[in-house]
VEXBAVEX-388536 format. One record per residue (C-alpha): residue in one letter; x negated, y negated, z. Coordinates in steps of 0.05 Angstrom, whole numbers, plus 32768, in hexadecimal, padded with zeros to 4 digits. Example, Ala and Ser with C-alpha at 12.3 -4.5 7.8 and 13.67 -1.06 7.14 Angstrom:
<atoms>
A7F0A805A809C;S7EEF8015808F;
</atoms>
This chain:
<atoms>
M838B72DF7F7F;I838373207F6A;I83D173197F42;S83A672DB7F16;A837073057F0B;H8395733F7EF1;K83B9730D7EC7;S837972F17EA6;Y835E73377E9F;V83A7733D7E79;M839472FD7E4C;L835273177E3E;L836673587E20;M839873397DF9;A836C73067DDD;C834573427DC6;S837773617D9D;L8386732D7D7D;L833973187D69;A832873587D5D;G833873607D13;C830D73247D08;Q82D8733B7CD6;M829F73127CB7;Q828173407C7A;P8290731A7C3A;D82BF73497C0D;Y829A73737BE4;K82A2736D7B97;R827973977B62;P824B736A7B38;D8268736A7AEF;V822B73927AC8;S822D73797A80;L821E73C17A56;P823573D57A09;D826573F479F9;V823B742B79DE;W81F8745679E7;N81E0744679A4;S81EC74437965;Q81E2748C7953;Y820174A27999;S8246747F79AA;G826374AC79DB;Q82AC74BB79BC;V82A0750479AC;Y829B750D79F5;R82BE753F7A1A;Q82D475417A5B;R82D875907A64;E829975967A53;E828275797A96;K828E75BB7AB9;K825D75E57A94;A821975F37AB3;F81DD75D07A8C;Y81AA76007AAC;S81CF76457A91;D818876607A8C;A817D76917ACB;N813B768C7AC7;L813E76397AC9;R816676477B01;V8139766B7B22;I810476417B29;I812E75FE7B2D;N815376267B6D;L810876377B89;A80EF75E77B79;L812A75DB7BA0;K811D75FB7BD9;H80CD75F27BE5;N80D075AA7BCB;L80A5757D7C06;D80C8753E7BEA;L811575577BEA;K810175757C32;E80EB752B7C47;A813775137C1F;V8157753C7C4A;L813B752D7C8C;N814674EB7C7D;L819874F07C6B;K8194750C7CAA;K817E74D47CCB;A81A9749A7CAC;Q81E074CF7CB8;E81CD74D07CFB;L81C274847D06;Y820774757CEF;G821C74A17D24;I81FC746E7D58;Q822374377D31;K8267745D7D31;L825A74667D79;A824C74227D95;L8291740C7D86;L82AC74367DBC;P82A474297E0C;A826374417E29;V827774677E69;N824474877E97;A823A74A17EE5;S820574877F16;F81F374927F5B;S81C274587F70;Q81A1744C7FB8;T8188740B7FD4;S815B74018018;A814373B18029;H812A738C8067;E81287344806A;P80FD732680A7;D811972F580D3;G811E72A980CC;L813E72B28087;L817872908070;D81A172D3806E;T818572E380AF;T818272AB80D8;D81B872C88107;T81AF73118103;G8166730A8103;A813A733F80E6;L8168737280B6;T815F73B68096;Y818D73D98066;H81AF74138040;Q81D9740F8010;Y81F774587FE2;D821874407F9F;A823874857F77;K826274667F33;L828774987F27;V82A174797EEB;S828274367ECB;A8288741F7E7C;S826F73EB7E57;W829473D67E17;E8285739A7DE7;L82BA73817DCB;D82B6737D7D7E;F82DC73397D76;W82B573257D3C;G82A073697D15;R8259736A7D23;L825B73B17D42;R828F73C67CFF;S825A73A17CCF;L821C73C37CEE;K824B74087CE8;D825873FC7C9E;S820F73F17C93;A81F9742D7CB2;L822C74587C89;N8215742F7C46;D81D3743F7C5E;Y81DF748F7C66;L820474897C23;A81CD74687BFF;T819B749E7C1C;K81D074D57C09;A81D574BA7BC7;T818174AD7BC9;A817C74FC7BDA;R81A4750D7BA1;A817C74E97B67;L814374FF7B82;K816675507B80;L817075437B3B;T812C75277B2A;V810A75687B50;I813875947B20;S8120756D7ADB;Q80D6757B7AF9;A80E075C27B04;A810B75CD7AC5;S80C975A87A8F;S809075BE7AB3;Y80A176117AB2;L80C276017A5F;T807C75DA7A5D;F805776117A7B;L807B764E7A41;A807476227A0A;G802576187A1D;K802876687A26;A804C767479DE;N801B763D79C2;L7FDD765F79DD;R7FEE76A979C5;L7FF6768B7981;A7FB076607989;E7F9576A77996;Q7FB376BF795E;K7F9A768F792C;V7F4D768E794C;S7F5276D0793B;N7F6F76CF78FF;L7F32769E78E8;R7EFF76C97900;T7F11770278D5;M7F1D76CA789F;L7ED576AA78B2;S7EB376FA78A6;M7ED77701786B;Q7EB076BB7850;V7E7776CC7864;S7E7377077840;A7E8B76E67805;W7E5C76B07810;Q7E1F76E6780C;L7E3E76FA77C9;G7E3D76BC77B1;D7E8076AB77A5;I7E82767777D0;S7E57763B77EC;R7E3B762F7829;E7E5A75EF7835;T7EA376167828;L7E917649786E;L7E7776177888;D7EC575F57886;Y7EE07645789C;E7EB1763A78D0;V7EC875F578EB;A7F09760378E2;L7EFC763D791A;R7ED8761E7946;Q7F1075DE7944;Q7F4F76177955;E7F177634798C;Q7F1675EA79AF;E7F6575F379A7;M7F6B763079C4;A7F41761C7A0B;S7F6875E37A0F;L7FA475FC7A0B;R7F8F762E7A3F;T7F7575F37A6A;S7FC375D67A5F;V7FF0761D7A74;Q7FC276207ABB;K7FC575D57AC7;E801175DD7AB5;Y8017761D7AE7;D7FF476037B20;A802075D17B1A;L805F75FA7B19;Q803B761D7B5C;L803C75D67B7B;L808675C07B6F;L809076097B83;G807376027BBA;G804176387BAB;K808176797B9F;A807C76797B54;P809A76BA7B40;D807676E87B1A;R80B076FD7AE9;Q80C476B47AD6;M807376A07ACF;N805B76E47AB0;S8088770A7A90;V80BE76CB7A6E;T80AF76B17A27;F80C7766B7A07;T80F7769579E0;D811276B27A17;I813076737A32;T817676637A1B;D8189761C79FF;L819E75EC7A2D;R81E375CD7A26;N81F0759479FE;L820975577A1B;Q8236752F7A03;P823474F57A32;A827774C57A39;L826E746E7A26;P8240744F7A53;A827A74307A8D;S829774757A9A;V824A74947AA9;L821374687AC7;L824274587AFE;Q824174A17B1A;R81F274A97B0D;P81DA74AA7B5B;D81AC74767B5A;V81DC74467B3E;I81FE74657B71;A81CF74557BAE;A81BF74107B8E;E821873FC7B96;F820D74177BE8;R81D073F17BF3;M820173B07BD9;K823273C67C0E;Q81FC73D07C44;A81E573847C33;N822673717C2B;A823873867C7C;D81F473687C97;I821573307C81;G824373387CA3;A8226734C7CEF;A81F2731A7CE1;R822E72E47CD9;A825073007D1E;A820972ED7D41;F822372AC7D47;F825F72B07D67;P826C72BE7DB7;S825F730D7DC2;I828873247DFD;S827F73617E2D;L82B073887E69;T828C73B57E97;A82B173E47EC3;S82A8740D7EFB;G82C374387F2B;G82A074657F6A;S828A74557FB2;A8255742F7FDC;S824474458020;A820D74258053;E820374738064;L81F874A9802B;K822374DC8058;D826074AD805F;L825A74A5800F;F829F74C18000;S82C074C38037;A83037496803C;G82FC74438037;T82B974438007;A82DF74347FC5;A82C474087F9D;W82CE73EA7F5D;S82BB73AF7F31;F82C973937EF0;S82A773547EC4;P82B273397E84;S827373187E6D;V827072E37E32;T822F72D67E0C;L822C729D7DE4;P81F3727F7DBF;I81DA72417DC4;F8194723C7DAD;N8169726E7D93;N813A724F7D62;G816372577D28;R815F72A77D28;N819672AB7D1A;K81A372897CDB;A816F72A07CC1;N818372E57CD0;L81BF72D57CA4;R819172B17C6D;A816B72F47C69;A81A9731C7C6B;E81C372F07C31;T818372F07C0A;T8187733A7C16;Q81C373477BEB;Q81B8731E7BBA;V817F73507BB2;A81A1738B7BB9;A81CF73737B82;A819973637B56;D817F739E7B62;Y81BE73C47B4E;E81BE73987B0B;K817673AF7B01;V819274007B0A;I81C773F97ADE;Q81A073E37AA3;Q8169740B7AB0;S819A74457AB6;F81B474357A6D;R816E74237A51;D8157746F7A6B;T819C74957A4A;S819D74737A06;D8150747C7A04;A816474C57A10;L819D74D279E0;A816F74B479AA;G812D74DE79BB;R8160751779BB;Q817B750A7978;S812E7505795D;Q811D7544797C;Q815B756C7961;V814275547918;R810275617925;Y811875A5793C;A813975B87904;Q810875A578D5;S80DB75C978FE;E8104760478F6;G810F75F878AA;L80C175F178A6;F80AF763878CD;A80EF765C78A0;V80C576497863;R8085765D7881;D8099769E7895;K80BC76AA784A;A80767695782F;F805376D07857;T808477087852;M806D76FD7804;A802C76FB7812;Q8024773D7838;L804B775F77F8;S8024773577C8;V7FE4775D77F1;R8009779777F6;A8012779277A3;G7FC9778B77A0;D7FD877457783;R7FB6771877B6;S7F84772677E9;R7F8A77287831;F7F6476ED7837;D7F9A76C5781D;C7FCC76E97848;L7FA876D27889;Q7FAD76907874;A7FFE769B786B;K7FF476AF78AD;N7FD2767D78D3;A8003765078AC;L803D767378CA;L801E766B790C;D801B7621790E;A8063761978EE;K8075764A7933;K80427615795B;E806875D77941;L80B075FD7943;T80987612798C;E808575C9799F;S80C575A27980;R80F275DA799F;L80D375BE79E5;Q80D5757D79DB;L8127757A79CE;L812B75A77A09;L80FE756F7A31;Q812575357A18;E816C75657A2E;I815475627A6C;Q813F751B7A6C;L818B75037A58;H81A575397A89;Q817575127AC5;S819474CB7AA5;L81DC74E17AA4;G81DF74F57AF0;G81DF75377AE2;N821975317AC4;G824B753D7AF2;N8218757E7B0D;P81C675737B1E;I81BF75BA7B03;
</atoms>
């Protein structure tokens, strides 16, 4: 009988070995997403140079200080790191489920059965005690149909998707910090220009009041200059409010740790230009975006969930074994002759569960279809984001070049006005007018450069960091 039992166990283990390779997961295939061969009519991507990827996008030291502070103190990033750690631990749990669980235990049982029962007809009332010490107790679910492996793969892909999502969030925080800081510096620069223009307009209005009192100009002309001053004062007040709001936004983004030097001493012109990105063709770029990577891992996770749902239709087989000592007296528990062991294979076959397994499988298949649709949507949206960013950069480059030309002309006109005033050919009033025109050109130059830098940042984010988020 014992030999026959051992043969049965050997046959069972051999069957386990043969069936252990069964896998219910469908073969994974990345969806074919149709993308244009070029970004847009203005930029094809053919001029891309691979070596440029190794250069830092944010090379300015002041920008990097702000970015590093944002990464250190951002609460959303801290939450993402915790979610990533949680996903990693859940993957570890599922991975360990493939291995036998080994425990040690001690138990004591006391029972009393009265006289007259089937068990006590011959013996009378019975009271007994039993002490069990299981030095080794192991249980193991044999993963015939790949259920545990599918759950492990699902947890792994969930972890990898969470990691990619955290990287996308990090890239967003970097872009927000850089954009907010540049907007703040540009706002301060424009505020100083507005203050200078208000001062000039007040001087010009004083001159016009004197001219009106002498009868050289009409009351209507004088009112026009007063209106221009009031409008410029309103603009100055609005700029001051905007600068304060940008400062407050930066304080929040940096966790209340905005450094004095970067906020008070650095000017907009101190910031060096960002690297001019030249992305490659769409197919070789978009698949590197963290949101696209996360979407693909979600597809793989859904694929693994289908495998687990399919495996639920088949029997689950578990092995339980234990070895230790058993005795009626605690003092004799580890004495000679008290050794005890057990080996219990079990098979559980789902017969009727009100269609729960079928519903779970249909839900898993639907989730996989949703993940595939979401992947295609993310790919298409990422292409649009990058194409729009490239077109926006092209437009801002043209605007910035035009602003530089206008500023050069206004600067030359102001220089000539100064020379004319010194020569006595023109009045100081004309020189102040030329100065205000120069200040307007300087404001336009600042604004156009800001928009160009913001477009570069948007492009960098659209490209998924271009291989390097900073």
